[in-house]
NUGULO-147374 format. One record per atom (N, C-alpha, C): x, y, z; residue in one letter. Coordinates in pm, whole numbers, padded with zeros to 5 digits, always signed. Atoms other than C-alpha are relative to their C-alpha. Example, Ala and Ser with C-alpha at 12.3 -4.5 7.8 and 13.67 -1.06 7.14 Angstrom:
<recs>
+00089-00119+00000a +01230-00450+00780a +00090+00120+00000a -00082-00119-00006s +01367-00106+00714s -00077+00109+00073s 
</recs>
This chain:
<recs>
+00100+00074+00073m -01057+04634-05484m -00136+00034+00064m +00133-00034-00050e -01415+04762-05447e -00091-00125-00006e +00090+00114-00008q -01666+04500-05333q -00143+00053-00030q +00140-00032+00035g -02027+04500-05465g -00085+00012+00130g +00092-00017-00110w -02318+04602-05242w -00053-00130+00061w +00047+00132-00045a -02426+04238-05223a +00085-00056+00116a -00088+00049-00104w -02119+04150-05016w -00017+00078+00132w +00022-00085-00117w -02169+04446-04783w -00132-00035+00069w +00127+00028-00055i -02537+04373-04734i +00001-00141+00061i -00001+00142-00052g -02481+03997-04692g +00083-00010+00128g -00084+00006-00116f -02206+04054-04437f -00076+00059+00122f +00077-00061-00109n -02422+04289-04227n -00114-00079+00043n +00115+00087-00034v -02720+04060-04243v +00051-00116+00084v -00057+00112-00078f -02496+03776-04118f +00035+00045+00141f -00040-00047-00135v -02363+03988-03829v -00134+00022+00086v +00121-00025-00075l -02716+04099-03727l -00065-00132+00039l +00063+00135-00033a -02837+03736-03745a +00077-00063+00116a -00084+00057-00109m -02537+03624-03520m -00034+00070+00131m +00033-00074-00123l -02621+03900-03271l -00135-00036+00049l +00138+00036-00040g -02987+03809-03273g -00003-00135+00066g -00004+00136-00061i -02911+03445-03200i +00068+00011+00138i -00076-00017-00132d -02666+03552-02923d -00092+00053+00106d +00088-00062-00103l -02917+03776-02741l -00133-00073+00014l +00135+00054-00006g -03245+03611-02837g -00011-00145+00042g +00003+00142-00032v -03149+03245-02780v +00090-00031+00122v -00093+00047-00105f -02836+03201-02567f +00002+00095+00117f -00002-00093-00115h -02864+03514-02350h -00128+00072+00016h +00131-00061-00016r -03235+03578-02340r -00026+00045+00143r +00016-00039-00144r -03229+03585-01963r +00132+00050+00051r -00124-00061-00055s -02976+03804-01782s +00056-00091+00102s -00065+00080-00100h -02723+03604-01589h +00146+00030-00001h -00138-00027-00013e -02370+03627-01470e +00080-00098-00088e -00075+00080+00090i -02121+03502-01735i +00123-00057+00072i -00114+00066-00066k -01879+03249-01590k +00117-00019-00099k -00117+00012+00083l -01527+03183-01719l -00015-00107-00107l +00015+00107+00096k -01617+02857-01892k -00085+00041-00117k +00090-00052+00102e -01904+03019-02088e +00073+00106-00086e -00073-00106+00069a -01685+03319-02170a +00107-00054-00097a -00099+00060+00085l -01407+03103-02304l -00061-00068-00120l +00069+00065+00111l -01652+02906-02521l -00040+00097-00106l +00044-00100+00099w -01802+03216-02676w +00120+00076-00063w -00122-00057+00064s -01453+03372-02728s +00050-00093-00111s -00047+00091+00101a -01351+03057-02913a -00093+00000-00123a +00095+00000+00112v -01669+03071-03122v +00020+00121-00092v -00019-00119+00081w -01614+03435-03236w +00137-00004-00072w -00125+00009+00065i -01250+03373-03309i -00003-00100-00116i +00017+00104+00108l -01336+03057-03509l -00076+00060-00119l +00077-00058+00111v -01593+03251-03712v +00085+00099-00082v -00096-00096+00073a -01335+03530-03790a +00102-00076-00082a -00101+00077+00076l -01076+03268-03899l -00068-00070-00118l +00067+00060+00114l -01335+03093-04119l -00028+00103-00110l +00020-00109+00098f -01415+03425-04280f +00129+00033-00070f -00127-00020+00062n -01041+03478-04333n +00034-00105-00100n -00021+00107+00088l -01017+03137-04490l -00081+00018-00125l +00087-00031+00115g -01309+03233-04715g +00056+00106-00091g -00067-00100+00078l -01120+03541-04832l +00116-00061-00081l -00114+00063+00061w -00819+03327-04912w -00040-00094-00113w +00043+00103+00095r -01008+03050-05091r -00097+00055-00104r +00086-00059+00099g -01234+03287-05279g -00149-00027+00023g +00142+00021-00028w -01561+03188-05108w -00069+00131+00036w +00060-00125-00049i -01614+03539-04971i +00068+00120-00072i -00041-00126+00076a -01588+03867-05172a +00067-00039-00134a -00043+00026+00141s -01489+03899-05536s +00141+00049-00032s -00143-00035+00022y -01108+03927-05512y +00056-00093-00109y -00060+00087+00106p -00906+03793-05814p +00096-00099+00076p -00080+00104-00065p -00705+03476-05736p +00140+00046+00046p -00139-00046-00036d -00366+03645-05732d +00007+00101+00113d +00002-00100-00109e -00482+03896-05470e -00055-00064+00132e +00073+00058-00117r -00654+03655-05227r +00087-00025+00121r -00094+00026-00108l -00353+03551-05019l +00040+00131+00066l -00032-00134-00050h -00254+03919-04984h -00110+00055+00085h +00119-00055-00072v -00607+04016-04875v -00021-00076+00129v +00020+00084-00121a -00633+03726-04632a +00104+00028+00105a -00104-00035-00098t -00301+03812-04468t -00023+00136+00059t +00024-00135-00046t -00394+04176-04447t -00121+00001+00095t +00117+00016-00089f -00734+04082-04292f +00045-00056+00137f -00044+00059-00127l -00558+03867-04030l +00083+00096+00081l -00078-00102-00070t -00313+04141-03947t -00090+00107+00060t +00094-00097-00050g -00588+04395-03915g -00084-00050+00111g +00079+00062-00106y -00797+04159-03707y +00075-00009+00129y -00088+00008-00122l -00506+04094-03466l +00024+00132+00061l -00021-00131-00055v -00434+04462-03433v -00122+00051+00067v +00124-00052-00053e -00792+04560-03377e -00041-00075+00126e +00033+00085-00118k -00845+04268-03131k +00089+00042+00117k -00093-00036-00106s -00538+04370-02939s -00028+00139+00059s +00037-00131-00045l -00630+04736-02921l -00137+00004+00075l +00132+00011-00068s -00981+04640-02820s +00015-00050+00145s -00023+00048-00134v -00840+04464-02517v +00011+00113+00103v -00011-00116-00090d -00755+04806-02372d -00134+00047+00047d +00135-00037-00038n -01129+04885-02376n -00050-00078+00121n +00055+00088-00103l -01200+04590-02153l +00036+00042+00140l -00040-00041-00137f -01002+04718-01859f -00081+00125+00041f +00080-00121-00034v -01188+05048-01879v -00145-00041+00027v +00131+00052-00037f -01518+04861-01896f -00012-00049+00138f +00003+00053-00135a -01430+04684-01577a -00006+00111+00107a -00001-00113-00089v -01364+05017-01408v -00136+00069+00000v +00137-00061+00011i -01697+05158-01535i -00101-00083+00074i +00098+00089-00067f -01894+04859-01411f +00020+00010+00152f -00023-00010-00145t -01725+04883-01073t -00042+00133+00054t +00032-00137-00048y -01774+05261-01042y -00153+00007+00017y +00148-00008-00003f -02148+05228-01120f -00061-00113+00079f +00056+00114-00078a -02185+04909-00910a -00106-00075-00076a +00093+00066+00085v -02350+04731-01202v -00005-00149+00038v +00000+00143-00026p -02471+04380-01106p +00056-00084-00114p -00068+00085+00102a -02277+04108-01286a -00103-00053-00101a +00101+00058+00096s -02599+03973-01446s -00038+00099-00109s +00032-00099+00096y -02642+04300-01636y +00113+00039-00092y -00115-00042+00075h -02293+04328-01779h -00016-00039-00151h +00013+00042+00138h -02367+04122-02095h -00102+00085-00078h +00104-00077+00070r -02681+04323-02176r +00061+00141-00042r -00059-00134+00029v -02491+04657-02151v +00100-00012-00116v -00100+00019+00102l -02202+04525-02361l -00059-00035-00137l +00066+00033+00127f -02436+04383-02623f -00045+00127-00074f +00044-00127+00064y -02601+04721-02694y +00111+00097-00021y -00120-00081+00023g -02269+04892-02658g +00069-00044-00129g -00063+00048+00124i -02134+04670-02939i -00080+00049-00118i +00084-00053+00109l -02430+04770-03162l +00038+00143-00031l -00032-00140+00021g -02346+05137-03117g +00144+00009-00052g -00134+00001+00049a -01979+05061-03168a +00015-00032-00147a -00001+00037+00141l -02044+04905-03509l -00036+00122-00085l +00039-00118+00077v -02219+05221-03627v +00111+00103+00000v -00102-00099-00007f -01952+05453-03499f +00129-00037-00071f -00119+00048+00072r -01669+05239-03636r -00015+00021-00149r +00028-00012+00143a -01829+05237-03982a +00018+00147-00044a -00010-00144+00035i -01855+05622-03974i +00147+00040-00001i -00144-00033-00009f -01491+05656-03867f +00087-00062-00111f -00079+00069+00104i -01364+05403-04121i -00016+00073-00133i +00024-00059+00132f -01528+05562-04424f +00042+00150+00003f -00040-00143-00012g -01460+05916-04293g +00153+00006-00010g -00145-00003+00009g -01088+05835-04251g +00050-00030-00132g -00040+00038+00139l -01058+05671-04591l -00027+00120-00092l +00031-00120+00086w -01232+05975-04751w +00105+00108+00015w -00099-00103-00027l -00992+06212-04582l +00132-00032-00065l -00130+00036+00063i -00688+06018-04705i -00010+00012-00153i +00020-00008+00146e -00833+05999-05059e +00002+00143-00047e +00012-00143+00040q -00911+06374-05071q +00127+00073+00038q -00118-00074-00046f -00610+06491-04872f +00103-00105+00046f -00098+00110-00024h -00322+06243-04893h +00088+00029+00121h -00084-00027-00114w -00121+06431-04635w -00056-00036+00135w +00060+00040-00126m -00372+06321-04370m +00057-00133+00054m -00061+00118-00044i -00191+05990-04364i +00120+00023+00096i -00107-00038-00092y +00099+06169-04196y -00059+00045+00135y +00071-00047-00120v -00144+06322-03948v -00043-00123+00084v +00040+00126-00066f -00286+05974-03864f +00119-00066+00060f -00116+00066-00049g +00058+05830-03832g +00062+00072+00119g -00053-00077-00116a +00182+06110-03604a -00090-00015+00120a +00094+00019-00108f -00133+06072-03400f +00022-00135+00077f -00026+00135-00055l -00064+05700-03349l +00129-00003+00083l -00125-00005-00069i +00296+05766-03248i -00013+00072+00134i +00029-00078-00121f +00184+06033-02998f -00076-00085+00098f +00084+00080-00088t -00085+05801-02857t +00075-00113+00061t -00081+00110-00055g +00160+05511-02820g +00090+00047+00106g -00093-00053-00102i +00414+05721-02636i -00078+00040+00127i +00083-00034-00113k +00136+05860-02415k -00045-00122+00081k +00044+00123-00064l +00004+05512-02344l +00112-00068+00078l -00112+00061-00069g +00351+05388-02249g +00046+00080+00122g -00054-00089-00110l +00432+05688-02018l -00100+00037+00098l +00099-00045-00094t +00098+05757-01855t +00009-00067+00130t -00004+00052-00131k +00110+05713-01487k -00142-00001+00063k +00137-00004-00053d -00252+05810-01398d -00087-00100-00072d +00076+00105+00065k -00445+05490-01475k -00142-00015+00052k +00141+00006-00052e -00784+05586-01336e -00083+00089-00092e +00099-00084+00077i -01092+05721-01515i -00100+00052+00104i +00089-00068-00095h -01343+05951-01350h -00135+00035-00079h +00132-00026+00073p -01701+05914-01498p -00069+00121+00045p +00076-00114-00050e -01838+06187-01276e +00052+00131-00063e -00055-00124+00062k -01612+06442-01460k -00038+00006-00150k +00033+00000+00144n -01734+06340-01811n -00116+00099-00022n +00107-00102+00022p -01940+06636-01953p -00130-00060-00050p +00124+00063+00052v -02185+06407-02138v -00081-00066+00113v +00067+00062-00114i -02264+06210-01823i -00061+00108+00090i +00048-00108-00087r -02299+06532-01624r -00131+00066-00069r +00113-00058+00067m -02535+06672-01891m -00123-00091+00010m +00113+00097-00010i -02750+06355-01889i -00064+00006+00142i +00046-00010-00141r -02774+06370-01511r -00088+00131+00023r +00068-00127-00023a -02884+06734-01529a -00133+00010-00080a +00114-00016+00088v -03141+06693-01807v -00101-00119+00017v +00089+00118+00001l -03281+06340-01774l -00022-00051+00147l +00025+00060-00135p -03453+06216-01458p +00044-00145+00005p -00060+00132-00016i -03282+05903-01330i -00046-00070+00128i +00049+00077-00123t -03414+05633-01097t +00118-00019+00096t -00105+00019-00099p -03223+05583-00775p +00067-00136+00004p -00055+00132-00001h -03159+05218-00847h -00019-00071-00135h +00020+00079+00125y -03136+04958-01128y -00135-00069+00003y +00137+00058+00016v -03468+04817-01257v +00002-00115-00095v +00010+00122+00078a -03445+04460-01379a +00071+00004-00137a -00078-00004+00122g -03182+04537-01645g -00056+00092-00109g +00058-00095+00100h -03397+04809-01816h +00081+00126-00003h -00064-00126+00020f -03248+05127-01961f -00099+00116+00029f +00102-00093-00025l -03579+05315-01931l -00115-00067+00073l +00112+00060-00074t -03874+05256-01694t -00096+00109+00047t +00095-00089-00056r -04185+05415-01556r +00017+00000+00151r -00026-00009-00141f -04118+05539-01204f -00069+00124+00054f +00077-00107-00068a -04343+05752-00983a -00088+00067-00107a +00098-00054+00101g -04589+05795-01283g +00059+00066-00121g -00061-00062+00117r -04337+05914-01542r +00116-00087-00046r -00113+00073+00059w -04071+05773-01776w +00133+00058+00052w -00131-00046-00052m -03722+05786-01628m +00108-00099-00056m -00117+00085+00036a -03378+05656-01722a +00048-00067+00126a -00062+00069-00107t -03209+05400-01503t +00146+00025+00002t -00149-00011+00006p -02842+05413-01400p +00063-00084-00108p -00060+00086+00103l -02787+05138-01655l +00014+00074-00135l -00011-00076+00116l -02848+05389-01930l +00125+00092+00003l -00122-00078-00019l -02567+05611-01791l +00118-00093-00033l -00106+00096+00025v -02342+05301-01799v +00017-00023-00150v -00001+00024+00140l -02433+05236-02164l +00060+00119-00074l -00055-00126+00063v -02364+05603-02261v +00149+00008+00016v -00142-00009-00029f -02027+05589-02093f +00078-00105-00075f -00066+00108+00078i -01938+05258-02264i +00015+00049-00140i -00008-00054+00140e -02019+05420-02599e +00104+00109-00016e -00101-00110+00001i -01814+05730-02524i +00141-00057-00001i -00125+00065-00006t -01525+05507-02432t +00046-00062-00128t -00029+00063+00128d -01542+05313-02756d +00030+00107-00111d -00034-00107+00100v -01545+05638-02962v +00139+00051+00025v -00134-00047-00031i -01235+05752-02780i +00107-00100-00049i -00097+00100+00039f -01057+05423-02843f +00002-00019-00152f +00006+00014+00148a -01172+05420-03210a +00088+00102-00063a -00086-00102+00053l -00970+05738-03259l +00144-00053-00016l -00123+00065+00008d -00665+05515-03210d -00006-00119-00093d +00000+00126+00075s -00771+05185-03368s -00027+00021-00151s +00032-00017+00147i -00920+05319-03698i +00127+00054-00075i -00123-00036+00071p -00596+05505-03797p +00096-00119-00005p -00092+00117-00002a -00407+05187-03697a -00034-00099-00114a +00039+00095+00105i -00606+04963-03939i +00015+00063-00133i -00023-00071+00124i -00586+05230-04212i +00148-00003-00034i -00142+00016+00020g -00211+05209-04167g +00043-00133-00056g -00024+00135+00046i -00230+04842-04263i -00052-00020-00144i +00064+00012+00130t -00471+04860-04564t -00100+00105-00020t +00105-00100+00031h -00696+05102-04746h -00118-00067-00058h +00113+00069+00052d -00941+04833-04856d -00118+00012+00096d +00112-00019-00094p -01278+04936-04702p -00060-00128+00053p +00062+00126-00037f -01414+04583-04695f +00085-00072+00104f -00091+00066-00096v -01111+04439-04516v +00002+00075+00132v -00004-00080-00128i -01102+04729-04265i -00125-00018+00077i +00129+00009-00067y -01472+04707-04186y -00019-00138+00059y +00025+00134-00054t -01493+04329-04158t +00097-00039+00113t -00094+00032-00106s -01177+04297-03945s -00040+00075+00128s +00048-00077-00115n -01310+04574-03714n -00121-00067+00057n +00125+00060-00051v -01650+04407-03686v +00027-00128+00076v -00025+00125-00064f -01509+04063-03603f +00074+00025+00134f -00067-00030-00121a -01280+04218-03344a -00096+00044+00107a +00096-00058-00099i -01570+04402-03178i -00097-00110+00043i +00102+00101-00033l -01808+04101-03194l +00050-00091+00116l -00049+00085-00105g -01577+03895-02970g +00038+00074+00129g -00049-00083-00112l -01521+04181-02728l -00072-00032+00128l +00076+00029-00120r -01799+04089-02487r +00048-00123+00067r -00050+00127-00055a -01691+03731-02436a +00140+00016+00053a -00138-00019-00045l -01329+03838-02409l +00002+00085+00128l +00004-00079-00125y -01425+04088-02135y -00013-00093+00121y +00024+00089-00110f -01553+03809-01915f +00119-00094+00021f -00121+00078-00017v -01240+03606-01982v +00102+00077+00075v -00106-00089-00060l -01006+03891-01898l -00035+00038+00147l +00039-00034-00134a -01211+03982-01592a +00044-00108+00101a -00038+00108-00085a -01120+03640-01453a +00151-00020+00007a -00145+00022+00000i -00751+03645-01552i +00075+00134-00019i -00045-00137+00021l -00684+04021-01531l +00149+00019+00024l -00137-00022-00044r -00347+03992-01357r +00105-00053-00095r -00100+00058+00092l -00183+03794-01631l +00047+00100-00106l -00029-00093+00113f -00177+04093-01872f +00038+00140+00045f -00032-00132-00056r -00039+04378-01660r +00101+00077-00089r -00094-00067+00085y +00229+04456-01925y -00059+00023-00143y +00054-00011+00135l -00008+04448-02224l -00014+00140-00048l +00010-00137+00042s -00058+04823-02220s +00131+00051-00064s -00128-00041+00058y +00316+04867-02295y +00018-00066-00137y -00004+00063+00133g +00290+04615-02581g -00090+00080-00103g +00089-00077+00084l -00004+04814-02721l +00069+00129-00036l -00068-00127+00028a +00203+05131-02687a +00102-00017-00114a -00097+00029+00106v +00485+04979-02898v -00064-00024-00132v +00071+00033+00121l +00234+04846-03144l -00054+00129-00071l +00049-00120+00062l +00081+05191-03202l +00112+00084-00056l -00116-00078+00053v +00424+05359-03243v +00049-00070-00124v -00046+00073+00115f +00525+05083-03491f -00095+00033-00122f +00090-00020+00111i +00212+05131-03706i +00005+00146-00042i -00012-00140+00028g +00239+05508-03684g +00126+00028-00083g -00124-00013+00069c +00600+05498-03801c -00010-00058-00146c +00017+00061+00134k +00505+05268-04089k -00083+00090-00088k +00084-00090+00080m +00229+05509-04201m +00076+00119-00047m -00080-00124+00038v +00473+05805-04200v +00110-00034-00097v -00121+00034+00076a +00770+05619-04353a -00026-00051-00140a +00021+00067+00133e +00614+05421-04639e -00020+00099-00115e +00008-00095+00110p +00500+05724-04849p +00131+00070-00033p -00129-00067+00020i +00843+05882-04799i +00097-00089-00070i -00097+00097+00053l +01046+05570-04878l -00048-00065-00127l +00061+00058+00124h +00805+05455-05155h +00022-00154+00003h -00013+00148-00016a +00832+05099-05014a -00100-00048+00108a +00104+00045-00092k +00536+04924-04856k +00046-00139+00059k -00029+00124-00075m +00596+04656-04588m -00106-00106-00037m +00095+00107+00035s +00445+04320-04681s -00091-00030+00121s +00094+00033-00112p +00139+04214-04477p +00053-00117+00087p -00055+00114-00076a +00316+03891-04375a +00102+00047+00097a -00099-00053-00096l +00609+04082-04223l -00064+00083+00112l +00073-00086-00098s +00376+04329-04054s -00075-00092+00103s +00064+00094-00092l +00174+04034-03911l +00097-00058+00099l -00104+00058-00086c +00489+03874-03772c +00048+00098+00107c -00042-00101-00094i +00599+04197-03609i -00108+00026+00107i +00115-00019-00093v +00253+04253-03454v -00009-00113+00099v +00005+00118-00086a +00244+03899-03322a +00113-00006+00099a -00115-00002-00087a +00594+03930-03179a -00013+00101+00117a +00015-00105-00106i +00518+04252-02993i -00102-00043+00104i +00100+00042-00093l +00202+04113-02837l +00046-00121+00082l -00045+00117-00066s +00366+03784-02752s +00101+00035+00113s -00094-00043-00102v +00647+03952-02566v -00071+00066+00116v +00077-00067-00107a +00402+04170-02369a -00078-00106+00086a +00073+00098-00079i +00192+03869-02266i +00091-00093+00075i -00094+00081-00073l +00492+03654-02182l +00059+00069+00118l -00048-00078-00110a +00633+03934-01970a -00099+00006+00112a +00101-00007-00100s +00303+03959-01792s -00015-00128+00077s +00015+00135-00064c +00303+03585-01717c +00127-00040+00075c -00125+00052-00055l +00671+03536-01637l +00067+00094+00102l -00067-00099-00089v +00794+03854-01463v -00077+00002+00131v +00071-00002-00129p +00711+03828-01090p -00046+00140+00036p +00054-00130-00043r +00498+04103-00945r +00067+00042+00127r -00062-00053-00121r +00662+04326-00682r -00109-00001+00109r +00094+00009-00110p +00494+04272-00343p -00067+00137+00031p +00049-00129-00042s +00456+04647-00287s -00072+00074-00116s +00052-00071+00116a +00333+04729-00637a -00152-00009-00001a +00144+00000+00014e -00025+04827-00704e -00039-00078-00123e +00048+00073+00119p -00227+04612-00954p -00001+00097-00118p -00011-00086+00124d -00165+04748-01303d -00117-00028-00090d +00097+00011+00105s -00421+04810-01573s +00023+00104-00099s -00029-00101+00100p -00401+04993-01901p -00067+00128+00026p +00061-00130-00019p -00474+05363-01897p -00123+00016-00086p +00123-00031+00077a -00806+05497-02016a +00019+00090-00120a -00030-00094+00108q -00635+05737-02256q -00083+00125+00003q 
</recs>
């Protein structure tokens, strides 16, 4: 079901307004985000997403016919849960990046805020590009499905769980071309230093955050396309998942050890969606969104419960999801 431009424009204006309030009012001054504040903002973004989902169901948002609204709402919730879960993997990588570049805690929110803006642009490009490929070349759905299966297996079996920013070609190119200050400058990405404009190390951090999101989008976008081909549902579920990413980062940074098995749950989740994408066109039978939602929730619940209940081996190193 194609949505009119008014819904697209209205949704994006709403998102920009929410981001403006977030940065311009509540986070105008850089400060370290504590667990209580992070939990509050996480709850706010989740509540906004659920209200949007309720609006899809009740017909307040978007012009879906009455008999399609429950299906659309369930599909949105499934997509949101999948994208939110896959986005969690980004957060562990963000923590490594901030640690590697020794970014002061008070600057984390600023970097993630602008990183989210870039992510919204790249996700939109990937979403419409992926849908166009499937529409023009239907066999691409098998390619996406196989890619998800491969990525899921790789995620589950990968032993090397470290990332190396100094080896990234984009970062190395920026260091070679752009003059960079030797230290951070009051949370600025660019500054005048020694009589000329220079980048600060914070710009390198932002670039690496964006690169990381592009890499993860290669997994998450095929995953949501495996659930629905509705552009409005795909885009809005992605946006809401990304909007709550910053607050969730600060929550997970405080309770990181509770989710050491989450990477394996995400691996199973990717393989499940990949198999569904490959099997449905062959079997000519589409799994209902409600059943898909239950399976996704069950996979994630088992991974989280295992992380909380299975005792950690004394000699084991702290686990974190691989950077892919």
